[in-house]
C-alpha positions in Angstrom: -56.7 63.4 37.2 -54.2 66.3 37.6 -50.8 65.2 38.8 -50.0 66.3 42.4 -46.9 66.1 44.5 -46.8 62.8 46.5 -47.0 63.2 50.2 -43.7 61.3 50.7 -41.8 63.3 48.0 -38.5 64.9 49.0 -37.6 68.3 47.6 -34.4 68.5 45.5 -32.0 71.5 45.4 -32.9 73.5 42.3 -29.2 73.9 41.5 -29.2 70.3 40.1 -31.2 71.2 37.0 -31.1 74.1 34.6 -34.2 76.2 34.9 -34.7 76.1 31.1 -35.0 72.5 29.8 -32.3 71.8 27.2 -33.2 68.6 25.3 -30.3 66.6 24.0 -32.3 64.0 22.0 -36.0 63.7 21.3 -36.9 60.0 21.4 -40.7 60.3 20.8 -43.0 63.2 20.1 -46.7 63.8 19.4 -47.2 67.4 18.4 -44.5 68.2 21.0 -41.7 66.1 22.6 -43.0 63.4 25.0 -39.9 61.4 25.7 -36.4 62.9 25.4 -33.1 63.1 27.1 -31.6 66.1 29.0 -28.6 66.7 31.3 -28.2 67.8 34.9 -25.8 70.6 35.7 -23.2 68.0 36.6 -23.5 66.4 33.2 -25.6 63.3 34.1 -27.9 62.3 31.3 -31.6 61.9 32.3 -34.5 60.3 30.5 -37.5 62.7 30.6 -41.1 61.8 30.2 -44.0 64.3 30.1 -46.3 62.9 32.7 -48.9 65.7 32.7 -49.5 69.0 31.0 -52.0 71.8 31.7 -52.4 75.4 30.4 -49.9 76.7 32.9 -47.7 73.7 34.0 -45.8 70.7 32.7 -44.6 67.8 34.9 -41.6 65.7 34.0 -40.6 62.3 35.3 -36.8 62.1 35.2 -34.6 59.0 35.6 -30.9 58.2 35.0 -30.2 57.1 31.4 -26.8 55.5 30.6 -25.6 54.5 27.1 -26.8 50.9 27.5 -30.3 51.8 28.7 -30.6 54.4 25.9 -29.6 51.7 23.3 -32.1 49.2 24.8 -34.8 51.9 24.6 -34.0 52.6 20.9 -34.2 48.9 20.0 -37.3 48.1 22.0 -35.6 45.8 24.5 -36.8 47.8 27.5 -40.3 49.3 27.9 -40.4 53.0 28.6 -42.1 52.5 32.0 -39.4 50.1 33.2 -36.7 52.6 32.2 -38.4 55.3 34.3 -38.8 53.3 37.5 -35.8 51.0 37.3 -33.6 53.1 39.7 -34.4 56.4 41.2 -37.0 58.9 39.8 -37.4 62.6 40.0 -40.5 64.7 39.4 -39.9 68.2 38.0 -42.5 70.9 37.6 -42.2 73.4 34.8 -44.0 76.7 35.2 -43.7 79.7 32.9 -41.3 77.6 30.8 -38.8 77.1 33.6 -38.3 74.3 36.2 -39.3 75.9 39.5 -39.3 72.7 41.7 -38.2 69.1 41.7 -38.6 66.1 44.1 -37.4 62.6 44.6 -40.5 60.3 44.2 -41.4 56.7 44.2 -42.8 56.4 40.6 -44.5 53.2 41.4 -46.9 55.0 43.7 -48.0 57.6 41.1 -51.4 57.2 39.5 -51.1 54.9 36.5 -52.5 57.6 34.2 -49.3 59.6 34.7 -47.0 56.7 33.7 -46.5 54.9 30.4 -48.6 51.8 29.9 -46.8 48.7 31.1 -44.9 46.9 28.4 -45.1 49.7 25.8 -41.9 50.3 24.0 -40.5 53.5 22.5 -41.9 52.8 19.0 -44.9 50.5 18.1 -42.9 48.3 15.8 -40.8 47.3 18.9 -43.8 46.2 21.0 -44.1 42.5 21.8 -46.8 40.5 20.1 -47.7 38.8 23.4 -47.1 39.5 27.1 -48.0 37.3 30.0 -47.9 38.9 33.5 -48.3 37.0 36.8 -49.5 39.0 39.7 -49.9 38.2 43.4 -49.0 39.6 46.8 -45.9 37.4 47.0 -44.7 38.2 43.5 -42.4 41.2 44.2 -39.1 42.5 42.8 -36.1 40.5 44.0 -38.1 37.6 45.4 -40.2 36.2 42.6 -40.3 32.4 43.0 -38.7 30.4 40.2 -42.0 28.4 39.9 -43.8 31.6 38.8 -41.3 32.2 36.0 -41.6 28.6 34.8 -45.4 28.7 35.0 -45.7 31.9 32.9 -43.3 30.5 30.2 -44.9 27.1 30.1 -48.5 28.3 30.2 -47.9 30.6 27.2 -46.2 27.9 25.1 -48.8 25.3 26.0 -51.7 27.6 25.2 -50.4 28.5 21.8 -49.4 25.0 21.0 -52.8 23.6 21.9 -54.7 26.1 19.7 -52.2 25.6 16.8 -52.6 21.9 17.0 -56.3 22.3 16.4 -56.0 24.9 13.7 -53.3 23.0 11.8 -54.9 19.6 12.5 -51.7 18.4 14.1 -51.7 15.5 16.5 -50.7 16.8 19.9 -48.8 13.5 20.6 -45.2 13.2 19.7 -42.4 15.6 19.1 -43.5 18.7 17.2 -41.6 19.7 14.1 -39.1 22.6 14.4 -41.2 24.8 12.1 -44.3 24.3 14.3 -42.3 24.7 17.5 -41.1 28.1 16.3 -44.8 29.3 16.2 -45.5 28.6 19.8 -42.1 28.6 21.4 -41.8 32.4 20.8 -38.6 34.4 21.2 -38.4 36.2 24.5 -38.6 39.9 23.9 -38.0 41.0 27.5 -38.6 40.2 31.2 -39.9 42.5 33.8 -40.1 42.1 37.6 -42.3 43.5 40.3 -45.2 41.5 39.2 -43.5 39.1 36.8 -44.0 39.6 33.1 -42.6 37.8 30.0 -42.9 39.5 26.7 -42.6 37.6 23.4 -41.6 38.7 19.9 -43.3 37.4 16.7 -42.1 34.1 15.2 -40.6 34.0 11.7 -43.5 34.4 9.3 -42.0 32.5 6.3 -42.5 29.0 7.8 -46.3 28.7 7.4 -49.2 30.5 5.9 -49.9 33.6 8.1 -53.6 32.9 7.9 -53.4 29.8 10.1 -51.4 31.5 12.8 -53.7 34.5 12.7 -56.8 32.2 13.1 -55.2 30.5 16.1 -54.5 33.9 17.7 -58.1 35.1 17.0 -59.5 31.9 18.6 -57.2 32.2 21.6 -58.1 35.9 22.1 -61.8 35.2 21.8 -61.5 32.5 24.4 -59.5 34.6 26.8 -62.0 37.5 26.6 -64.8 35.1 27.3 -63.0 33.6 30.3 -62.4 37.0 31.8 -66.1 38.1 31.4 -69.0 37.5 33.7 -71.4 36.8 30.8 -73.7 33.8 31.0 -73.3 33.1 27.3 -71.4 29.9 26.6 -68.1 30.0 24.8 -68.8 30.5 21.0 -67.5 28.1 18.5 -68.4 26.5 15.2 -68.0 22.9 16.6 -67.6 21.1 19.9 -64.1 20.2 18.8 -63.2 23.9 18.3 -64.7 24.9 21.7 -62.8 22.1 23.5 -59.6 23.1 21.8 -60.1 26.8 22.9 -61.0 25.8 26.4 -58.0 23.5 26.8 -55.7 26.3 25.5 -57.1 29.1 27.7 -57.1 27.0 30.8 -53.3 27.1 30.6 -53.3 30.8 31.0 -55.7 31.1 34.0 -54.2 31.3 37.5 -53.9 28.1 39.6 -56.6 27.8 42.3 -53.9 27.9 44.9 -50.4 29.3 45.2 -48.7 32.7 44.8 -50.2 33.6 41.3 -53.5 35.3 41.9 -54.0 36.9 38.5 -52.6 36.6 35.0 -52.8 39.5 32.5 -52.4 38.7 28.8 -51.6 41.6 26.4 -49.4 42.6 23.4 -50.1 43.4 19.8 -52.0 40.1 19.3 -54.5 41.2 22.0 -56.2 43.9 20.0 -58.7 45.2 22.6 -56.2 45.8 25.4 -54.9 43.5 28.2 -57.1 40.7 29.4 -57.2 40.2 33.2 -57.7 36.6 34.3 -58.5 36.0 38.0 -58.9 32.6 39.7 -62.6 32.8 38.9 -61.7 32.6 35.2 -60.2 29.1 35.8 -63.4 27.9 37.5 -65.4 29.3 34.6 -63.3 27.5 32.0 -63.4 24.2 34.0 -67.2 24.4 34.4 -67.6 25.1 30.6 -65.4 22.1 29.8 -67.7 19.9 31.8 -70.8 21.3 30.1 -69.5 21.1 26.5 -70.6 17.4 26.1 -74.1 18.1 27.5 -74.9 20.8 24.9 -75.6 20.9 21.2 -74.8 23.3 18.5 -77.9 24.1 16.5 -79.1 26.2 13.6 -82.6 27.4 14.1 -84.6 29.2 11.4 -87.4 31.7 12.3 -88.2 35.3 12.8 -87.0 37.5 15.6 -89.6 38.7 18.0 -89.4 40.8 21.2 -85.8 41.8 20.3 -84.2 43.6 23.3 -81.1 45.7 23.2 -80.0 44.2 26.5 -79.2 40.9 24.7 -82.4 38.8 24.5 -84.9 37.8 21.8 -87.5 35.3 21.0 -87.3 33.2 17.8 -90.8 32.3 16.5 -92.2 30.5 13.4 -89.7 27.7 13.6 -90.3 24.4 11.9 -91.0 22.7 15.2 -93.6 25.4 15.8 -92.0 26.3 19.2 -90.8 29.6 20.5 -87.1 29.7 21.4 -85.8 32.2 23.9 -82.3 33.4 23.0 -79.4 35.5 24.1 -76.7 37.2 22.1 -73.4 39.0 22.6 -73.1 42.8 21.9 -71.1 42.1 18.8 -74.3 40.7 17.2 -76.6 43.6 18.1 -76.4 45.6 14.8 -76.8 42.4 12.7 -79.8 41.2 14.6 -81.4 44.6 14.8 -81.4 44.8 11.0 -83.1 41.4 10.7 -85.6 42.3 13.4 -86.5 45.6 11.7 -86.9 44.0 8.2 -88.9 41.0 9.6 -86.4 38.7 7.9 -86.5 34.9 8.0 -83.1 34.1 9.5 -80.9 31.2 10.6 -79.5 31.6 14.0 -76.5 29.4 14.8 -75.5 28.9 18.4 -75.5 26.7 21.4 -78.7 25.3 23.0 -78.5 24.6 26.7 -81.5 23.6 28.8 -83.9 24.9 26.0 -82.2 28.3 25.7 -80.4 29.4 22.6 -77.1 31.4 22.9 -76.5 32.9 19.5 -73.0 32.9 18.0 -73.9 34.2 14.6 -76.9 34.8 12.3 -77.6 34.9 8.5 -80.5 35.4 6.2 -82.0 31.9 5.8 -82.0 32.3 2.0 -78.3 33.1 1.9 -77.4 30.2 4.2 -79.7 27.4 3.0 -81.0 28.6 -0.3 -84.6 28.6 1.1 -87.2 31.1 -0.1 -88.5 33.5 2.5 -91.8 31.6 2.7 -90.2 28.1 3.2 -89.9 27.2 6.9 -86.8 25.4 8.1 -85.9 24.0 11.5 -82.9 22.8 13.4 -80.1 20.8 11.8 
């Protein structure tokens, strides 16, 4: 979407800016400068961001940039977007290598594609590992309720603690050790208002084995993506205890059914596929799954795939019970199951059986998993 001049923009006198852009410091570049500083004719330092570029024009977003803000940008304490919309913002158009027009604009009303991604810092190593953002009609700059701030902070800590308790086999009762506390009571990286966002830095990594923390993060992320989806597939997990731990943890990060928080977005470096958007429907989904967990069973069924469909369904035949089992699978399993289907392999499908239907979590060659020969039938365990 090409950038266009907002209808409510106010034209600036061209005398405020030099026609030819003189960069005073390049802060970030990708083939050409993207974020840099420049001065007005009166000597004011501006932060400049290339918001759009075509064959004939470039558009710059300009904002005031004092020494403290510049230092915070360099050290990752302030996201680039917040620096651009923190005070006033100008939009300048460069045509034929010269600024030919400029306007006062409300940057928050510009299409998001022309603004830096929320929470992104100047350099990747400065980016927070986890961000939790609460959104709602009543959560606005200068009037965010204190309860929202408390909810975001507590929910993030409780979610991490719950999943770490499971992974590290800690008892949730009692006072946690300082070393464990440091893994879920993360250092605050930054706060942002408008919608309210808390960003967190990584904990010290010399206290525990990294593998356990990474496993906890992976389980938490998988649960959050499941909660935000509209798939009918149950929450995956290798045991009921694991699924219950994930559900209890992710419930903390879903919006309350009432109140000012209408949506919670979870992002950061630990969320590898982009921000997860959790609406109130996600809370209901998690609560319903928690009630169902005890009425389901985790099974491993052995058979051959039949009527395999790319839309996510299959039929498992030649099982020990001599019954056909209808199943569903997530898109992550498509390539694996397609190979088994094409080779007519005897496979073990591990998943959740609910009301006679199998929801596959993973699958292996039966011989690899159980040591069975291809001709030896095996059934559920």
